[in-house]
N, C-alpha and C positions, 0 to 999 in steps of 0.2 A: 575637302580637296582630295584628289586621287593621289595615292602614295604607291600604287602598285606599278611594277615594271610591265612592259608589253608582254613578256613571257608569263608573268603571274596572271595578268588579265586573261590571256588566251587560255591558259591552263584551267582557270576558274570557270570561264565561260563554257569551254568544251565539257568539263565535268558536270556542268549543270544542264547539259542537253542542248546547247545552242549549236547550230551548224558551224562548220569550220569557217565558211565565208563570213557569216555574221560575227563569229568570235574574233576573226582577224580584223574586221572592220571596226569592231568595238575597241580592240586594242589600239588600232591606228587612230581612232577618233578621240582617244583619251585626252591627249594634250590639247587638241583644238576645242573639245567640248568643255573641258575644265577651265580653259583660259578664255576663249572667245565668248562662249555662252555666258560664263559668270560675269565677264567684264561688260557685256552688252545688255545684261538683263534679259537675254533670250532674243533680242531683236534680230540677231543673225538668222534666226529661223522664220522671221516675219518681214519679208521684203517691203520696204517703204514705211515701216513702223519705227517709232522712236521709243527708246526705253526710258523709264523714269522710276523714281523712288519717292514715296510720300509718307511723311511722318503723321500718321493718324493718332488719335488720342491714346490708343492702347498698343499700337504696333506700327512698324514701318513696312509699308506695302510696296512690293516690287510689281511693275506692270509694263506693258507696251501699249502704245496707242497709234492708230493709223486711220486713214480714210476721212470722209466728210459726210455730213448729213446727220440724221437723228441718231442719238447715242445708244449704244448697246454694250452692256457689261457682260463679259464672259467669265464664268467661274468654274474651275476644274474640280475633279474628284480625287479620291484616294487611289493609289499612292502617287499620283502624278503631280504636275504643276501646270502653269499656264501654257506650256508648250503643247499640250494636248489639242489646242485650238489652231495649230499652225496650218492645217489643211483647210480650215473653214474661214478663219478670220480674214485673210486677204480677199476672198470673194465677197464676204459681207461688207468689207471696207469700200467696195465699189459704190455702195449706196448708203452706207452708214458710217458714223464715227465709232470705231470699235476699240474697246479697252479690254485687254485680256490680263487679268491680275492673278498673282499668287495669293491665296488665302494666308492669313497669319498662321505661322507654324509650318508652312509648306514652301517649297521652292527657295527663292532668295528673299522672301519676306522674313521679318524678324520672328523669333520664336520665344514668346513669353514663357515664364517658368511653369505657369499653371499651378496645380495643387489646390488644397482646401476643397472648396465646393466645385472646382473645375470651371468656375465662371470665366476665367481667361479664355476658355475655348468654347463657351456657350455660343450657339449660333446667333444669339443677340449681339454679343461682342464682335463676332466675326463679320456680321452684317453691318454693324456700325462703322467698322474700318472702311468697308467698300463704299458706303454712302458718303463718308467724309472724303474719300478719294474722288468720287465723281463730282462732288460739290467743288472741290479744289480745282477741278478741270473745267468748271463752268457749266456743269450739268446738274441742276437741281432735280430733274426728273429724267428717267431713262428706262429702257427695256432691259430685262435681265434674262440671261440664259445660264443655267447651272446644271452640270452633270454630277451625279453621285453626291458627294459632300457639298459641292457647290450648289446643287439643287436644294439641299437642306438649308444652306445659308440663305439662298434666294427665297425659300418659303417663309423663313422668319422675317426677312427683309420686307416681303410683301405685306406682312402683318404689322410690323413695327413702324414702317415708313410708307404708308399708303399713298402719301402725296408724292413720293419719289418714284415708285415703281409703276410704270404705265402699262406694262404687260410682262408676263413671265413664262418662260419655257423651262420645264424640269425634265431632265433626261434620266430615265431608268431608275426612278425611285417612286415609292409611295411615302406618305408622311411617316416620320419616325414614331409618332404616337401610335399609328396603326400597326406598325411592325412589332413594336414591343408588346402590344396587346393582342397579337395573333400569332404567337410563336408556335411553330409546329416542328416536328423532327426534320422535315424537308427544309424548312427555313433555317434551322440551326445548323444543318449540314452545309447548305449552300453559303451561308453567311457566318461560318464558324468564327471568323476574325472579329465579329461584333462582340463575342463573348470572351475571346482571348484578350483583345486589346484593352478591355475595361477592367481587367484584374489590377489590383493595387501595384503601384510602382515599388520596386524596380523589376518585377517579375517579367512582364512581356518585353520591357526595354532590354533586359539582359539577354533574353533568348534571341530576340531579333538582332541585337547588336553583335552577338557572337556568330551570326550567320546572315548578315544583312544582304549580301549578294544573292544567296540562295532564296531568301524570302522575297526579294524583288523579282527574281527569276520565276518563282512560283506564281507571282501575281501577274507578270507581264510577259514573261519569256516566250510563251507560245505565239505571241504576236510579232516577235523579232525574226527576221527583218522585213517580213511582208507588209505589216501594218505599222509597226514602230521601227523606224530606222535605227541602226546601231548607235549613231551619234546622239539621237534623242534618248534612247534607253540609257546611254551613258550619263546624260544630263539628269534624267530622273534619279538614277542611282547616286550621282554626285550630291544632290541636295537631300535625298532621303537618308543617306547613310550617316549623316552627322548625328551624334548622340542627342543633341537638342532637337533635331528633326524627328527622330524616332520617338522621343518622349512627347513631342507636340502632337504627333498623330494619335498616340495613345490617349492623350488628354482630350483631343477632339472627340474620340469615341466614348471616353468616360463622361464627358459633358452630355453626349447624346443619350446616355443611359441614366442621367440624373437631372441636372438643372434644366436641360432642354425639355424634358418631359413635364416638368413643373410649368414652364412657360407655355408649352403647348396645351396642357390641361386647362390653363386659365383662359385660353383663347378658343375653345372648342365651338362656342356659339358665334364667334367673330369671323365670318367667312371672308375669304379673299374675293374682291369684287372686280378687279381688273381681269382682262382676258388671260386665261391660263392654258397653255399647251403642254400636254404630256406626251413624250415619245419614249417608248420602251423597247427593249431588245427581244426580238422574236425568239432568240435562242437562249434567253436568260431566265433566271428563276422568277422574276416579276411576272413574266407572261404565263408561267405555270401556276403561280400561287395566288394571283389577284386578278380581278376585273379592274384594271388600272384606272380607266376613265371613271368607272362607278365610284371607286374609292376617292378620287380627287373631287368628285362632285359633292362629297360630304364636307369638303373643305373650301370649295369655291363655287361661285354662282355662274361663272361663264367659262366652262371647261370643254376642251376638245382634245383629241389625241389620236395617235397612230402608232402601229408597230414599225420597227426598223429591222430589216433582215440581217441581223448581226448579233454578236454577243454583247456583254455589258459595255465594253469599250467601243461603242458604236461610232464615236467621232473618229477614232483611229481606223476602224475597219471599213466603215461605209460613209465617208465624209460627204460624198455627193448626195446620198439619200437624206442625210441629216440636213445638208445645206438647202435642199429643195423645200423641206418642210419649214425650216427656220425662215427662209426668204419669204415664203407665203405668209407666215404668221407675223413677221416683223413689218411687212409692207401693208398689212390689212388696215 
């Protein structure tokens, strides 16, 4: 929950480099975002959608659902939550039943403790949550769209639940296994947080917790207010700043560097057979470091792809470009 006064939020936002208008809007949206957004599960940002909570085997998942037609599950990336789909979901809902969900550990979904072998945040466990959610809504099979961490959950889902995933779109990623086996100086520089967040607790948790607003500003602030509205930024900050949320994100990355690699190594010969679309950022590191389509063809038998003229947060920056490609792919 927000505990800062308007003056404190304004001072903090300005000191972090936000424009005065954006900072004032953030301060003014504090109360409505923390109240309306939390109470509605984010549905206030999704006209015509209904919020819901589902108790999966390992976590309680927060989501919104709207539209009609064939089902599509949207999964967000780090450090955001399901609100990243607010510019895309309403349009997709004109021809599909759209479910935008918070991954476990993120947004208003529950945040298991993790620890041990980090299996609570393996992509296998996170994918299981979402499959159970979709089944509870009456969708034993569905299309998947995942950005960043959501794409990694989707990748595992397409392997573990082949009967459920009819097609999958992964946004601005290549497989985790490939990344950790092709580390270069440029990759480590662009993705420094991959190596910071995996350090043993409570090291990264403590540092982030002491400067959580600065950390979020470093991640997303350049997009405020043009691509990320101040009230949406406030919602991202509200759910991310909780100590359990910071810890959960670290556990997500710790799992990615350990148990997820074990699961991926066991599946290297087991290619994804459903249609797979990869979209990646023209201005991002993936475009510089990899032949993205070629990499995904090592993991899938039916792969297509295209660049989007944006940075990593393409759904925020260029929603119409993303929407065009997703509409074609999901309607094929």
